[in-house]
N, C-alpha and C positions, 0 to 999 in steps of 0.2 A: 803075111798080112794079118794085122791084129783086128779084132772086133772093137771098133772105137766105142761103141755103146757100153761095153763091159770092161774096157781096158783098165779102169780104176781098180778092178778086182785082182789084178795081177799080183800084187804084193800081199794079198790076203789080209786086208785091214779089218779091224773090229769096229771102227767108227769112220764115218764120212763127214767131214766138216764142210768141204766146198768142192764142187765140180764146176768148171768154167761153163758159161753159157755161150761163149763165142761173141761177146759184145765188147771187145777190148779188155777182157779180163783173163786172158789166157796165160799170163805169167804170175805165179803165186809163190812167194818164198819168204825167207826170214820169218818163220812161223812160230810165234811165241804165245804159248797158252799159259795162263796163270789164274790163280784164284781171285775171284771178284770180291769186293768188300761185302756184297749182299749174299754171299755163300754159294754163288754159282761159279762158272768158269767163263773167262773171256779169252778170245783168240785175236791177236793182233798180228798183221802181216803186211808185207809190201806187195802190191799188185801193179801190173802194167799190161799193156797189150803185147809187149815182148821186152825182155831184159835189154836195157840200153837204148830203147826206142825213144825215151824221153817223156813218158807220161806216168811216172811212178806216183803212187798214192798209198796212204795208210788205210787199211780196212780193219773193221772191228766186228766180230760176231760174238754172240753170247749163248750159253747153254745152262739150263737149270739142272740137268742130270748127267752131262758128259756124253750123251748119245745124240740127242737132237740139237741142232744148231740153227740160230736165226739167220735170216737174210742179212748179209754183212752191210755195214754202213761205212761210207767214206768219212774219215775224221780229219784228214789233212791231205794236201797235195793235189795233183792234177786230175781233172776229169778224163775219162778214157779218150785216147786219140786226140787230145787237145794240146795247145801250146802253153798251158798253165805252168807255173813254177812247180817243181816236183817236191815231194816229201818222201824220203827214202830211209829204210833201215831203222824204223822206230823201235824203241824199247821202253817198257814201262817200269815205274817204281810205285808200289803201293805203300803209302805211309801208315804209321800205326793208327791214325785216326780213320783211314779208309780213303783219303784223297789219292787220286791217281794222277801221276805226272807221266807224260810220254815225251821223250826226247827223240830227235831225229835229225838226219842230215837234210837241211833245208836249202834247196837251190836258190841262188841269188842271181841277179842280172850279170854279175861279174863271177867268172869261174876260173879255176886253175887247170888241173889235169883233165878232168872230165865232169860232165854235168851231174851224174848221180853219185859221185864220190867226193865232190868238192862242194863245200857249202857252209853256211852258218849252223849253229846248234839250236835248232828250233825246239820250242817247248809248248805243249798244250796241257790243260788241267781239267779234270772232271771231279766234281764233288757229289755225283749221284750214280756211282758205279758204272760210268762210261756211257750214260745215256745222253748227256750234253757236254759240250767241250768249249773251252775258252778259245779266243783267237790266238794264233801263234805269236810267241814272243821269242826273240833271239837271246841266248845266253852267252856272255863273253867267254872266250876260250883262251887259255894260255898258249903262247907261241914259242917256238924254238928255232934252231938254226936250219931245220929241215923244211920250214915253211917259206913261202915266197917273201922276199925282202919288203915288198909293198904290202903293208898291213891292211890295205883295203881289199886285197885278194884273199879269199877265204882259205882255210886249211883243207887238206885232203884227208878225210877221216871217216871211219865206219865202225859202229858197234853192232854186234849181231846177237850174242848170247845174253839171256836174261842176267841182270846184275845179281850178285849174291851179297850177303851181309858178312862183314868181317867179325872178328871175335868180340868187338865192342858194339856190334849191331849196326854199324854204318854201311850203307849200300856202296858197293864198289863195282864198277863196270870196266871191263877191258875193251880196248879199241885198237884198231889198226891205224897207224899214221903212215901215209905214203908221202915220200919226199916230193916237193914241188920240182917239176922238170926244169924249172929255171935255175935250180941249184946243181944240176947234174952235168957232168962233162959228156956222158954218153947215156943214151936211152936205147931200149931194145924193143923189137917189134912184137914179141909175144907178151900177152897181158900178164903172164905169171912172173915175168922178170921186171918187177917194179921195186925200186929201192924203198924199203918199208921196215917198220919196227912195231913192236907191241908195247902199248903203254896203258895207263889206267887213270880213271877219274873216280874220286871218292866224294860222296855227297855228305857233308858234315852236319847240316842242320835241316835236312829235308823232312824229318819227322816232326818238325815244328810247323809244317805246312806254310812255309813262307811264299810270298809272291815270287814269281820267277826271277825278277831282278834282284831279289834279296837272297837267292841261293848262294851258299858257300861251298865251293868245289875245290878240292885239293888235287892237283895234277901230278901224277906219279909215273915213274920213280922220281926221287927228289932231284936227281941230276938232269931231268927232262930229256934224257937221251933215248930211253926206251930199250927194249930187249932186241938184240941183233943176232942173226944167224946168216952166215956167208952163203950166197948163192953158189951152187956147185959149178954151174957153167960159166957164170959171170962173177968172179970173186971180187970185183970192184964194188959190188952192191950187197946189201943185206936184204933178205926176204924172210921176215918173221911176222906172221899175220894172224888175225882172228883168234886172239887169246881166249881160251876157255879156262876159267878159274874156279877153284873150289876151296872151301875152308876145310882144313883137316881137323880131326878130333884133337890134335895137339895145339890148335889155334893158329897155325901157319897158313899161308896161302900157297897153293900148288897150281901152276899154270902150264897148259900145253898150247902149242902153236903149230900151224901149218907152215911148211918151209919148202924151198926148192932143193932139198937134199935127197928126197925119196923117203924120208922118215919124219915121224913126229919128233919135235923137240920140246923140252920142258925147262922150267925154272921154279925156284921156291923163294919165298920171302918169309922171314921170321919177325919182321917189324911192320906188319900191316901194309906192305907194298911200298914202303919208303925206299928200300934197297932190295935187290934181287941177286941171286947167285948167277954166275955165268951160265947161259943156257947150254944144254947138252942133249944128246939123243935119248929119247924115252926107250927103255929096255923092256923086253918081255921076260917071262919066267926063266928062260934059258940064257938071258944076258945078251940077247941080240936086239939091235935096233928094230923098233916096230915099223914095218913098211907102210907108207901112206903117200898118196900123190898130193898135188897142190889143191887141197880141198879142206873145208872145215872139219875139225876133229873134236866134236863135242865131248865134254866130260861133265858128269853130273854126280853130285853126292846123293846117295839114296837115303830113304827114310830109316834104314837100319845101319847107317854109317858105313856101308860099303860104297863103292863108286862104280859108275858105268861109263865106259869109253865106247864111242862109235868111230869106226874107221873103215877104210876100204881094202886093207890088207894087200895092196900092191905098191910097188915103189915108184909109180909114175910111168911104168912100162908094162903094157899088157897087150898081147896079140899084136895087132897092127898099129897100136897107139903108143906114143912116146912123148911125154911132156918136155923131154930134154932136146928134141930135134930142133935144128935151127929154123926150119921153115915148116909151118903147120898148114897142111892142105885143108884141114877142118879143125874145129876146136877140139883138141885132144881131151880136154877135161870132161867133155860131155860123155865120154865112154870110159874114162878111168875112174869115175866116181860111182862105180857099181861093180859088184854088189856092195851092200853095207853089212859090216860085221859088228858084233858087240863083244866086249870083254869086261868081266867083273874085276874090280880092284879092291884090295884091302890095305888099310893103313898100317905102316910099320915104322914106329917112332924112331928106331935105332938105325934103319937102313939109310944109305946115301940117297937113294930114290925112295921117298917115303910112301909111295903107293906102288904096290906090286900087283901085277895083272895075271889073270888066268888065261886059258886058251881062247882062241877066237871062235865065235859062233856066228854063222851066216844067218842074218835076220831078214834082210830085204833084198829083192832082186827084181830087175826089170827084164832079164834075159836079153839085154842089149837092144830092146825095142824102143825106138824113139817116139816122142809125141810132142805136140805143142809147137809154137812158132819158133822156138829156139832149136828144135830138133835134137833134144838131149835124151840120153838114157840114164842119167844120174838119178839117184834116189837117196833119201835120208840126209840130204844136205840142209843145214840150217833148221834143225828140229828143236823141240823143247820136251820137257818131261814134267809130269804132275804126279803127285801122290794125293789122291782125293777120294774121299768116301770109300776107303778100303781098296782102291784100284790104283795101280801104277801104270801109267799110260805114256807111251812115246808118241808125240805128235810130230808128223813128218811130212814134208813136201815130197810128192812122187813126180819126178821129172820137172820140178818147179811148175807143175800144172795142177795136179790134184792136191788137196790138203786132207790128210788122213790121220787115223790114230790106231795104234796097236798096243794091246795090253801086254804087260811083261810080268807074268805070274812068278811067284817065288820058286816054283819047281824048275822053271827055266833057268833063272839066275843061279840057283843052287847047284844045278848040274854043271855049270862052268865056273864055279867059285874057285879061286886059287887054293882055298882051304876046303876042299869039297866035302871031306868027311865031317868037318866042323859044321858046315852049312846044312848038311842033311840031318844032322842030329839036333839042330836048333829048332 
């Protein structure tokens, strides 16, 4: 039995951003911390009373020093435990002038597969570092053969990781597209088995600070098909989700995805996301596929041009839990997404897999203790990373309940660098 009052300390965080009060605020995830135009930090996340309950909202908190955080403010979406339309999975883009755009999956009266993953592409804007926001406006989205045939029914899509900028400075965001169930001959009961692909949106003119209706967005890849990985158990569908994309020192894009194979898969693009290489399993230093369950696998480019991978180092089977079983007595993912490991990567311009990774290091652990309305033991899912005022900080949800931060000093990353001797001498 855990001590609820001090349970937030289990993962030994350096910073506390948010601890739920128990007022319909118990689920906190998709935790994106980024630099504010006025030199502080902003934290944007999706909050609800419980994941899937139907009251998702976007929350925003600010910090002047990275340690103390303000009382969060709801900037879009449902009031706690209300029947308001939801705002989910918001992601920000800060333009060169300092305007902040936040885009999100906006629930509409008409839905397709589910309420929190089906919707319009909502947009709000702030010109004063997030203190005041415009009313939501919907952005047109390109459609393809995986969407419902009725164009009045919205797409099924989610963005989670912070957009990056490509070699030309254009923001690009990876997103998951789930196929409309109306297009499928078969559907499967477990949530992990959804026909899905990874795709991308590139914001061409956002640094001109256009009105939302004047945004120019290119939908990638150019064939509009997305990146596919065959589901191990159900080979009639693809499961390739939650693309995490980085710009390599060579100017290419390197993207990794969660799959239902028991491993991370990746692809690369040498033409700014227009076309992509056929996806394949991501390999470790020994040439073996990196094990990972159906969970986000963040990849970040560090301030020194190394890379940081977060993963769970199991193949979807651990102890009594197995994501591949036909019938789930409980949500298997709640227990497979723990502990969280990190690995440092280095760019190798001549290698087929252009980022090679060092050994795993266990960073976060809940010891299998569950908390929150979802009853999950997961940790480190849907995090973000900042390099700010000389500190490198991982911002992470703990069991989709607490929002915390952990500093990642050089000595830690150097100790697991694939070129360890080079890192220590640097």
